[in-house]
Every structure is written in structure tokens, then in C-alpha cells.
BAFI-3210 file (N, C-alpha, C; in Angstrom, 3 decimals, decimal comma, padded with zeros to 6 digits):
// residues 261
n [1|2|3|4|5|6|7|8|9|10|11|12|13|14|15|16|17|18|19|20|21|22|23|24|25|26|27|28|29|30|31|32|33|34|35|36|37|38|39|40|41|42|43|44|45|46|47|48|49|50|51|52|53|54|55|56|57|58|59|60|61|62|63|64|65|66|67|68|69|70|71|72|73|74|75|76|77|78|79|80|81|82|83|84|85|86|87|88|89|90|91|92|93|94|95|96|97|98|99|100|101|102|103|104|105|106|107|108|109|110|111|112|113|114|115|116|117|118|119|120|121|122|123|124|125|126|127|128|129|130|131|132|133|134|135|136|137|138|139|140|141|142|143|144|145|146|147|148|149|150|151|152|153|154|155|156|157|158|159|160|161|162|163|164|165|166|167|168|169|170|171|172|173|174|175|176|177|178|179|180|181|182|183|184|185|186|187|188|189|190|191|192|193|194|195|196|197|198|199|200|201|202|203|204|205|206|207|208|209|210|211|212|213|214|215|216|217|218|219|220|221|222|223|224|225|226|227|228|229|230|231|232|233|234|235|236|237|238|239|240|241|242|243|244|245|246|247|248|249|250|251|252|253|254|255|256|257|258|259|260|261]
n.u [092,891|096,359|099,185|101,932|105,267|107,243|110,381|112,830|116,277|119,190|122,446|123,599|123,283|124,022|126,847|127,923|129,129|128,405|125,970|124,469|124,430|122,971|120,490|119,666|119,268|117,007|115,274|115,018|113,560|110,951|107,688|105,780|105,093|107,631|109,687|112,832|114,408|117,246|119,621|122,590|124,151|126,277|128,411|128,712|129,442|131,862|133,441|133,409|134,702|137,278|137,901|138,090|135,903|133,635|130,986|127,549|124,835|121,323|118,796|118,865|119,099|121,004|123,023|123,658|126,108|127,761|130,005|129,504|127,113|128,247|129,630|127,571|126,016|127,823|128,251|125,578|123,958|125,723|128,057|126,717|124,041|124,233|125,691|123,876|121,872|123,221|123,630|121,005|120,247|121,840|120,513|118,298|116,396|115,015|116,204|116,095|118,028|117,398|117,606|116,071|116,170|116,268|114,232|112,538|111,684|111,478|110,656|111,702|111,960|114,286|114,936|113,535|114,032|113,369|115,468|117,523|120,013|119,819|121,275|121,892|119,428|116,567|112,968|110,304|108,123|106,739|105,886|106,575|104,314|103,131|105,247|106,375|104,270|104,233|106,746|106,639|104,569|105,909|107,218|109,559|111,831|112,252|115,042|115,672|117,596|118,385|118,462|117,151|115,712|115,383|114,196|115,446|118,039|119,460|120,721|119,508|119,865|117,933|116,221|116,337|114,300|112,188|111,986|111,081|108,613|107,352|107,105|105,495|103,209|102,377|101,710|099,571|096,921|096,690|097,658|097,650|099,581|102,416|104,716|107,978|110,327|113,482|116,166|118,999|117,981|115,531|113,089|111,102|112,551|112,207|114,327|117,316|119,428|118,498|117,210|115,069|113,148|111,436|108,736|105,619|103,428|102,579|100,918|100,008|099,598|101,068|103,584|104,121|104,252|106,555|108,536|108,474|109,415|111,951|112,619|112,732|114,612|116,889|117,852|115,576|113,386|112,749|112,171|109,944|108,213|107,804|106,527|104,071|103,022|102,762|100,775|098,653|098,134|097,097|098,585|098,638|099,918|102,514|105,651|108,240|111,493|114,080|116,327|117,306|115,262|113,362|111,292|109,669|108,911|107,360|105,306|104,233|104,975|107,097|109,070|108,015|104,742|103,264|100,536|097,375|095,777]
n.v [093,596|092,661|094,577|095,697|096,765|098,504|099,400|101,713|102,163|104,238|105,098|106,792|105,738|103,019|103,344|104,120|102,585|102,640|104,133|102,392|100,041|100,948|101,726|099,183|097,758|099,213|098,742|095,941|095,856|096,602|095,693|092,981|092,250|092,907|094,489|095,200|097,447|098,154|100,598|101,723|103,309|105,249|103,747|102,072|103,975|104,911|102,631|102,228|104,488|103,893|101,759|102,903|103,168|105,052|107,042|108,126|110,079|110,748|112,781|111,741|109,041|106,197|105,705|102,579|100,800|097,832|097,273|098,803|097,486|095,113|095,963|097,183|094,969|093,299|095,015|095,697|093,349|091,592|092,265|094,449|093,564|090,939|091,704|093,306|091,347|089,568|091,253|091,733|089,157|088,953|090,680|089,334|089,079|087,296|087,196|087,195|087,593|088,836|089,084|090,447|088,366|085,992|083,297|084,312|086,802|089,599|090,528|092,109|094,556|095,832|099,241|101,528|104,456|107,441|109,276|108,678|106,437|104,205|101,907|098,937|099,009|098,402|098,257|097,426|094,611|092,416|091,268|088,790|088,118|085,937|084,356|086,305|086,529|083,972|083,758|085,988|085,006|083,098|084,524|085,627|088,124|090,097|091,126|093,150|093,611|095,977|094,755|093,365|091,135|089,849|087,512|086,417|085,880|087,988|090,355|093,313|096,647|098,361|101,193|101,705|103,004|102,639|099,879|099,505|100,884|099,251|096,832|097,599|098,398|096,003|094,434|095,720|094,868|092,699|093,375|095,994|098,423|100,329|102,506|103,506|105,871|106,321|108,562|110,868|113,384|115,136|115,103|116,075|118,853|122,430|123,990|122,729|122,929|123,638|122,191|122,926|123,694|121,717|120,050|119,296|117,905|116,748|117,149|116,126|118,559|120,497|119,309|119,462|122,123|122,841|121,504|122,771|125,334|124,636|123,817|121,264|118,597|116,491|113,677|113,576|113,624|110,998|109,672|110,978|110,734|107,911|107,706|108,934|107,494|104,995|105,635|106,044|103,541|102,136|101,843|102,406|104,414|106,714|107,750|110,106|110,438|110,762|108,144|107,649|108,297|106,292|104,945|107,098|107,842|105,633|105,959|108,267|110,685|111,996|113,145|113,737|113,403|111,891|112,579|111,893|114,132]
n.w [123,254|123,298|124,251|122,279|122,259|120,060|119,580|118,484|118,203|117,753|116,251|118,157|120,601|120,282|119,620|122,056|124,805|127,494|127,520|125,964|127,466|129,637|128,482|127,509|129,837|130,903|128,773|128,951|131,271|130,621|130,742|129,329|125,767|123,372|120,804|119,620|117,409|115,702|114,361|113,198|111,863|112,256|113,164|111,049|109,098|110,096|109,886|107,172|106,315|107,337|105,744|103,317|101,782|100,211|101,314|100,760|101,454|101,076|101,861|104,470|104,028|103,269|100,415|098,957|097,797|096,378|098,016|100,330|101,090|102,049|104,285|105,949|106,497|107,885|110,196|111,199|111,202|112,291|114,511|116,020|116,302|117,631|119,951|121,339|121,760|123,492|125,704|126,494|127,227|129,509|131,113|131,825|129,771|127,374|124,363|120,833|117,991|114,661|111,103|108,130|106,334|107,883|108,526|106,654|107,589|106,704|103,723|100,745|098,065|095,579|095,699|093,397|091,500|089,862|089,363|091,064|091,947|094,372|094,872|096,638|098,199|100,089|099,893|101,871|101,239|102,449|105,578|107,963|109,869|111,132|112,102|113,851|115,723|116,841|118,074|119,855|121,476|122,865|124,765|123,774|122,994|120,194|118,309|115,883|113,006|110,452|107,799|104,883|102,518|099,109|098,299|096,198|096,632|097,300|099,579|101,207|102,124|104,526|105,689|109,190|110,634|108,884|108,992|111,602|111,387|109,451|110,809|112,988|111,757|110,447|112,588|113,777|113,475|115,098|117,555|120,097|119,203|120,170|118,897|119,194|118,477|119,235|119,865|119,911|120,808|122,835|121,739|118,852|117,686|117,414|117,105|116,580|118,235|120,562|123,231|124,759|122,905|122,208|120,449|121,692|120,577|117,288|114,167|110,790|109,181|110,476|110,412|107,633|107,258|108,800|107,384|105,012|105,890|106,553|109,080|109,772|108,617|106,641|108,397|110,078|108,483|107,083|109,467|110,595|108,344|108,393|110,879|110,590|108,513|109,881|111,838|110,053|109,246|111,358|113,729|117,104|118,654|118,315|119,293|119,673|120,885|123,566|124,068|126,583|128,184|128,224|129,800|130,438|127,834|127,156|129,045|128,290|129,182|128,317|125,336|121,877|120,747|117,982|116,029|114,364|113,552]
ca.u [094,145|097,557|100,050|103,356|106,004|108,260|111,264|113,932|117,407|120,143|123,818|124,048|123,196|124,886|128,189|128,376|128,946|127,750|124,567|123,821|124,129|121,939|119,319|119,197|118,732|115,705|114,443|114,697|112,603|109,753|106,854|105,046|105,741|108,413|110,605|113,821|114,880|118,419|120,351|124,057|124,695|127,431|129,483|128,916|130,161|133,172|134,168|133,521|135,861|138,615|138,206|138,152|134,549|133,033|129,542|126,669|123,453|120,325|117,599|118,944|119,089|122,272|123,243|124,322|126,694|128,019|130,930|128,814|126,273|128,959|129,940|126,431|125,573|128,729|127,965|124,250|123,468|126,746|128,425|125,690|122,804|124,557|126,122|122,597|121,198|123,934|123,392|119,681|120,265|122,484|119,480|117,091|115,485|115,235|116,139|116,519|118,325|117,045|117,583|114,914|116,430|115,975|112,872|111,736|111,025|111,152|110,967|111,706|112,402|115,295|114,307|113,717|113,733|113,496|116,719|118,639|120,286|120,025|122,019|121,198|118,516|115,314|111,678|109,623|106,850|105,971|106,361|106,092|103,617|102,823|106,520|106,489|103,251|104,579|107,913|106,080|103,730|106,765|107,957|110,884|111,934|112,974|116,020|115,721|118,668|117,798|118,817|116,139|116,132|114,408|113,763|116,239|119,368|120,169|120,525|119,195|119,920|116,741|116,231|115,831|113,021|111,167|111,727|110,266|107,231|106,713|106,791|104,361|101,816|101,928|101,189|098,493|095,655|096,876|097,985|097,776|100,974|103,043|105,870|108,752|111,595|114,305|117,371|119,756|117,317|114,410|111,946|111,253|112,832|112,105|115,757|118,094|120,477|117,864|116,368|113,815|112,298|110,719|107,328|104,911|102,592|102,722|100,082|100,473|099,676|102,158|104,872|104,392|104,608|107,918|109,375|108,600|110,167|113,195|112,926|112,852|115,426|117,859|117,501|114,317|112,242|112,300|111,676|108,588|107,378|107,457|105,733|102,748|102,541|102,338|099,414|097,619|097,833|096,472|099,354|097,860|100,646|103,913|106,380|109,877|112,216|115,359|116,463|117,554|113,926|112,436|110,110|108,828|108,231|106,259|104,180|103,627|105,387|108,349|109,080|106,976|103,622|102,800|099,016|096,751|095,228]
ca.v [093,268|092,800|095,667|095,356|097,947|098,399|100,501|101,725|102,941|104,572|105,034|107,544|104,760|101,901|103,715|104,461|101,384|102,953|104,439|101,156|099,090|101,487|101,546|097,814|097,453|099,843|097,974|094,628|095,915|096,884|094,585|092,625|091,929|094,013|094,259|096,363|097,595|098,949|100,952|101,590|104,085|105,987|102,768|101,616|104,976|104,909|101,464|102,531|105,455|103,247|100,885|103,775|103,142|106,536|107,006|109,158|110,108|111,629|112,970|110,873|107,647|105,732|105,034|101,382|100,108|096,478|097,233|099,260|096,399|094,089|096,622|097,365|093,635|092,919|095,864|095,645|091,917|090,826|092,717|095,191|092,716|089,952|092,418|093,587|090,116|089,062|092,004|091,523|087,846|089,137|091,382|088,418|089,237|086,200|087,798|086,625|088,543|088,419|089,891|090,162|087,029|084,944|082,804|085,187|087,864|090,821|090,347|093,477|094,760|096,891|100,472|102,127|105,842|108,110|109,961|108,357|104,958|103,928|100,705|097,821|099,495|097,671|098,697|096,134|094,087|091,446|091,051|087,483|088,351|084,664|084,035|087,272|086,164|082,665|084,070|086,705|084,221|082,311|085,487|085,960|089,513|090,173|092,272|093,114|094,411|096,576|094,068|092,528|090,222|089,987|086,236|085,981|085,658|089,323|091,179|094,715|097,556|099,091|102,164|101,079|103,625|102,055|098,514|099,669|101,266|098,110|095,773|098,158|098,430|094,631|093,890|096,533|094,211|091,656|093,938|097,373|098,699|101,632|102,642|104,501|106,219|106,991|109,083|111,654|114,529|114,829|114,951|116,826|120,240|123,528|124,436|121,443|123,308|123,995|121,128|123,545|123,986|120,510|120,044|118,164|117,154|117,200|116,515|116,234|119,804|121,103|118,783|119,962|123,559|122,919|121,112|123,999|126,378|123,970|123,538|119,768|118,281|115,428|112,431|113,589|113,421|109,679|109,284|111,477|110,082|106,669|107,891|109,279|106,229|103,967|105,938|105,926|102,021|101,372|101,917|103,149|105,528|106,962|108,803|110,287|111,066|110,337|106,783|107,645|108,584|105,200|104,771|108,304|107,721|104,653|106,503|109,423|111,925|112,598|113,005|114,226|112,563|112,176|112,195|111,982|115,508]
ca.w [122,518|123,990|123,821|121,794|122,081|119,019|119,979|117,601|118,695|116,667|116,491|119,325|121,809|120,003|119,649|123,435|125,504|128,728|127,267|125,439|128,635|130,452|127,770|127,478|131,220|130,890|127,817|129,482|132,426|130,060|130,774|128,166|124,597|122,821|119,800|119,500|116,131|115,807|113,197|113,492|110,775|112,610|113,255|109,668|108,405|110,657|109,393|105,778|106,243|107,676|104,675|102,074|100,952|100,247|101,636|100,291|102,039|100,474|102,748|105,648|103,689|102,736|099,189|099,360|096,695|096,817|099,134|101,526|101,570|102,853|105,555|106,842|106,905|108,935|111,308|111,643|111,429|112,973|115,835|116,807|116,711|118,640|121,155|121,945|122,225|124,602|126,824|126,956|128,038|130,720|131,849|132,030|128,742|126,397|123,157|119,577|116,893|113,341|109,873|107,337|105,624|108,745|108,473|105,806|108,407|105,946|102,201|100,134|096,649|095,396|095,422|092,109|091,634|088,496|089,103|092,063|092,130|095,716|095,056|097,248|099,309|100,013|100,374|102,454|100,682|103,193|107,046|108,423|111,110|111,817|112,885|114,994|116,737|117,475|118,924|120,991|122,355|123,732|125,513|123,109|122,583|118,905|117,983|114,384|112,240|109,231|106,552|104,327|101,397|097,943|097,883|095,004|097,183|097,469|100,815|100,956|103,267|104,667|106,733|110,395|110,952|108,034|109,529|112,781|110,960|108,816|111,778|113,721|110,918|110,165|113,837|114,306|113,384|116,041|118,924|120,345|118,969|120,510|118,168|119,702|117,819|120,227|119,264|120,814|121,157|123,803|120,821|117,651|118,138|116,398|116,954|116,846|119,248|121,901|123,853|125,306|121,807|121,880|120,152|122,410|119,670|115,850|113,189|109,406|108,665|111,147|109,928|106,274|107,455|109,253|106,283|103,981|106,502|106,678|110,494|109,794|107,454|106,739|109,108|110,717|107,433|107,037|110,785|110,643|107,290|108,834|112,032|110,107|107,840|110,842|112,271|109,021|109,049|112,478|114,891|118,183|119,246|117,932|120,113|119,337|122,038|124,025|124,476|128,010|128,877|127,706|130,525|130,287|126,658|127,274|129,941|127,646|129,941|127,584|123,925|120,948|120,364|116,650|116,003|112,922|113,193]
c.u [095,328|098,389|101,409|104,006|107,083|109,162|112,478|115,027|118,408|121,552|124,343|124,126|124,176|126,365|128,784|128,076|128,121|126,284|123,759|123,477|123,049|120,508|118,811|118,732|117,251|114,823|114,022|113,604|111,197|108,881|106,142|105,907|106,403|109,335|111,517|114,392|116,101|119,009|121,763|124,824|126,081|128,641|129,765|129,755|131,592|134,023|134,433|134,649|137,215|139,011|138,311|136,976|133,782|131,541|128,739|125,326|122,592|119,121|117,621|119,036|120,443|122,200|124,111|124,827|127,084|128,988|130,291|127,822|126,988|129,269|128,711|125,900|126,554|128,472|126,607|123,904|124,422|126,968|127,318|124,553|123,189|125,067|124,803|121,861|121,921|123,743|122,015|119,559|120,839|121,532|118,272|116,018|115,832|115,093|116,639|116,837|117,951|117,324|116,287|115,014|116,110|114,628|111,989|110,970|110,555|111,602|110,775|112,047|113,391|114,588|114,589|113,317|114,095|114,861|117,785|118,747|120,725|120,904|121,190|120,291|117,161|114,057|110,880|108,279|106,110|106,730|105,787|105,561|103,398|104,041|106,598|105,504|103,624|105,774|107,529|105,303|104,578|107,691|109,453|110,895|112,810|113,835|116,231|116,766|118,027|118,370|117,711|116,673|115,067|113,960|114,485|117,776|120,152|119,787|120,357|119,299|118,597|116,728|115,644|114,528|111,927|110,956|110,893|108,774|106,640|106,377|105,533|103,070|101,373|101,297|099,956|097,176|095,671|097,045|097,708|099,195|101,383|104,430|106,706|110,117|112,458|115,696|117,984|118,976|116,089|113,122|112,181|111,399|112,681|113,429|116,629|119,135|119,865|116,855|115,007|112,779|111,430|109,167|106,678|104,114|102,703|101,630|100,575|100,646|100,823|103,564|105,141|104,826|106,069|108,924|109,472|109,414|111,671|113,624|113,128|113,518|116,170|117,147|116,109|113,114|111,890|111,649|110,157|107,629|106,886|106,463|104,187|102,108|102,102|100,901|098,319|097,193|097,442|097,341|098,709|098,533|102,019|104,483|107,772|110,531|113,585|115,424|116,594|116,263|112,914|111,116|109,057|108,146|107,075|105,044|103,520|103,999|106,720|108,221|107,923|106,042|103,181|101,392|098,461|096,359|095,182]
c.v [093,441|094,011|095,120|096,731|097,674|099,633|100,487|102,620|103,182|104,569|105,798|106,686|103,631|102,163|104,021|103,290|101,580|103,221|103,204|100,264|099,603|101,373|100,123|097,246|098,012|099,045|096,667|094,642|096,311|095,663|094,401|092,406|093,089|093,595|095,500|096,174|098,537|099,316|100,673|102,344|104,695|105,028|102,273|102,671|105,071|103,783|101,672|103,446|104,850|102,261|101,580|103,570|104,411|106,276|108,314|108,997|111,043|111,582|111,916|109,381|107,374|105,140|103,772|100,686|098,725|096,399|097,711|098,218|095,464|094,701|096,742|095,968|093,177|093,669|095,601|094,233|091,067|091,467|093,460|094,289|091,707|090,528|092,783|092,501|089,537|089,816|091,881|090,134|088,094|089,916|090,536|088,557|088,164|086,770|086,983|087,671|087,947|089,585|089,638|088,774|085,871|084,545|083,706|086,238|088,985|090,680|091,729|093,436|095,856|098,151|100,997|103,598|106,510|108,681|109,609|106,824|104,766|102,624|099,636|098,183|098,930|098,419|097,476|095,837|093,362|091,265|089,658|087,618|087,014|084,186|084,936|086,837|084,945|082,965|084,863|086,016|083,334|083,210|085,739|087,370|089,501|091,392|092,239|094,082|094,809|096,020|093,185|091,725|090,223|088,589|085,697|085,827|086,764|089,834|092,543|095,494|098,308|100,000|101,552|101,683|102,983|100,586|098,618|099,991|099,992|097,055|096,327|097,974|096,931|093,926|094,571|095,927|093,073|092,260|095,499|097,899|100,162|101,540|103,810|104,672|106,999|107,395|110,106|112,865|114,103|114,638|115,630|118,250|121,310|124,096|123,364|121,638|123,655|122,992|121,679|123,812|122,726|120,687|118,954|117,319|117,675|116,443|116,756|117,626|120,562|120,581|119,344|121,395|123,637|122,482|122,207|125,094|125,896|123,934|122,106|119,438|117,069|114,193|112,394|113,301|112,038|109,169|109,690|110,930|108,732|106,681|108,129|108,116|105,171|104,318|105,692|104,398|101,339|101,370|102,815|104,485|105,643|108,065|108,828|111,035|110,518|108,881|106,664|107,830|107,487|105,083|105,910|108,388|106,784|105,146|107,648|110,673|112,523|112,354|113,803|113,219|112,936|111,749|112,477|113,467|116,442]
c.w [123,440|123,447|123,359|121,625|121,031|119,165|119,074|118,268|117,541|117,076|117,775|120,588|121,443|120,001|121,058|124,333|126,838|128,553|126,783|126,533|129,398|129,847|127,749|128,798|131,337|129,991|128,400|130,638|131,925|130,148|129,516|126,883|123,832|121,672|119,684|117,984|116,204|114,380|113,429|112,511|111,074|112,666|111,902|108,917|108,769|109,962|107,946|105,503|106,371|106,394|103,220|101,195|101,088|100,483|101,131|100,871|101,291|101,315|103,904|105,286|102,894|101,295|099,429|098,040|097,231|097,927|100,396|102,007|102,500|104,280|106,471|107,273|108,014|110,269|111,900|112,073|112,229|114,411|116,670|117,306|117,792|119,962|121,926|122,539|123,501|125,820|127,398|127,740|129,399|131,685|132,169|131,023|127,686|125,017|121,970|118,545|115,471|112,299|109,144|106,580|106,548|108,871|107,729|106,567|107,582|104,513|101,625|098,687|096,610|094,911|093,996|092,154|090,193|088,206|090,045|092,132|093,538|095,917|095,728|098,525|099,065|100,558|100,741|101,774|101,653|104,565|107,393|109,854|111,865|112,654|114,034|116,112|117,489|118,552|120,135|121,967|123,315|124,559|125,112|122,545|121,234|118,873|116,530|113,853|110,947|107,997|106,095|103,160|100,274|097,432|096,587|095,327|097,340|098,829|100,439|102,245|103,306|105,849|108,033|110,890|110,157|108,592|110,718|112,376|110,288|109,727|112,552|112,949|110,649|111,385|114,389|114,350|114,515|117,534|118,944|120,279|119,276|119,784|118,697|119,011|118,786|119,543|120,272|121,330|122,074|123,060|119,562|118,084|116,950|116,111|117,459|117,958|120,568|122,387|124,373|124,176|121,352|121,580|120,908|121,538|118,276|115,017|111,829|108,807|109,219|110,647|108,499|106,356|107,901|108,242|105,324|104,519|106,815|108,232|110,646|108,431|107,640|107,405|109,726|109,789|107,314|108,391|110,906|109,567|107,793|110,029|111,519|109,254|108,728|111,463|111,301|108,776|110,276|113,699|115,846|118,601|118,734|118,710|119,733|120,483|122,424|124,468|126,032|128,799|128,516|128,499|130,562|128,904|126,545|128,017|129,281|128,343|129,338|126,084|123,173|120,551|118,969|116,571|114,572|112,537|114,362]
res [m|e|t|v|y|i|i|k|i|g|g|n|i|i|d|d|e|v|k|l|a|s|f|l|q|s|f|a|a|v|k|g|k|k|i|l|v|h|g|g|g|k|l|a|t|k|l|a|d|q|m|g|v|q|q|q|m|i|d|g|r|r|i|t|d|a|e|t|l|k|i|v|t|m|v|y|a|g|y|i|n|k|n|i|v|a|q|l|q|a|n|g|c|n|a|m|g|l|t|g|a|d|a|n|l|l|q|a|h|k|r|t|h|t|s|i|d|y|g|f|v|g|d|v|d|v|v|n|t|e|l|i|q|i|l|l|s|q|n|i|t|l|v|a|a|p|i|t|h|n|a|q|g|d|l|l|n|t|n|a|d|t|i|a|q|e|l|a|t|s|l|a|k|l|y|e|v|t|l|i|y|s|f|e|k|s|g|v|l|l|d|v|n|d|e|n|s|m|i|l|q|m|d|p|a|y|y|n|e|l|k|q|q|q|f|i|f|a|g|m|i|p|k|l|d|n|a|f|a|a|l|a|k|g|v|r|k|v|i|i|g|k|a|e|e|l|h|g|l|i|a|g|s|a|g|t|t|i|r|h|e]
***
């Protein structure tokens, strides 16, 4: 089976023009089939503050009211997505930017919860793997924005880590999938202020132990939940680490490796 790399980047890279340019140059140089998934939460939050739209986060996930949905769609699907695509083209990587609504790439439903109203937040139901396979076969690199749709005309905001995991698991039957979550730290840290406290490998039991002891909290929880869900559904490898060390993450010489047991 062919290998596909699914790589997710966050706001720490997107918000820094120099870091983004460097990362995209490295990403473009990755051989073979690949998909880039981006968030952009920090930029969206900044714009929301400027517009006077109050933001609320619960366990690292954004509550999305109607006005926030407009903002994240403009930021994620508009400026960020097309800026990345343009820079990849400049680096000789033939990229195509898509949201979940484009060609029915990612169909979702509005999240329901017993006590929390997440607003226009979507949980993925269906991934259009046939479309992805066709585009990858034409050596087109996909750049996915974390906006989905519900097939009833509504856009939905979906966590970018979840988007990466859903794409990875949907393709696991067709390819050897390596899922890489890149962010501002060198990997999963025991002490968020100490880069030397990086955990080299993590299994589910250790993860639960660290959560109970509150070594892991907030935005790392959905990232790790998605990592373990991906492994359980056939993804070959999941690595969490620093975007600036992309080639080391791919080679297995950097970051935290997430494993079954």
C-alpha cells in the first residue's frame, strides 16, 4: 500500500509569516501523497476580539455561535486556506484548498450535548474518500480547512485535529497512513514549560493516568483523543511534535509517538 501523510498545523505557525513560509517549504519537499490540515484558532480569536464577538472555549474546543461561524469561515476557509495554497504553488507543490462543503468532502451533523450548547460545531459523519483518492492519484496535495457542512445548507465549525483524524481513518483502508499533529511544542510534555520533559511514547493507560493527575489538560486533550481514535481505526502511525521538525517527525526521530499499548 502507498503511504499518505496527513499533517495538521495550528495557529502558532499560521500566525507567523516566517515560520509558515519555512514550514510550507519543508512540507512541499515531502515526497509522495500528502494532505495538510490547518486550524487558525488564534487568528480567528484575534479577529473576533476586534469585532467585539466574545469567544468561549471548553476543553480546547470553541463554542461557535452564528457570528463566530462567520468569522471562522472567513479566516479558515478564506484567507488562511488560500494563502497556504498560493505558497505551496510557489514551492512547486500543486495544492488544492477545500472545505468540507466542497465536493461534499466532509459531511457532518451539529453536535448535541446534554449540558453544553456548542452552537454551530460539527461532528463528522462521512468522508468522501473516493474524491480524495482521485485527487491524490493526480498528484494534487489537499489543503483542508476545518469547516464542514450538514447537507442541509449549514456550515459547521469542526476541530482541525478531528478533521485530520477523520481523514486519516477514512483513508486507512486504502493507504498506509501516517498522521502528524504539529504544534508549538517538541512533543507531549510532562511540564508545559520544560521542553526537556518530552514523553517519547504514550499509550492509553499512561494518557489516562496523566489526565487524572492534570499533567495533560485543555487543548492537548482533543489532540490526544483524536490520536488514539485514529490508531484504533487502522492508522499506522501517529506522531505529535514541533512543526519546525517536520522531517524528523516523518523519520521518527522527533516528537512523541502515540501507540496502542
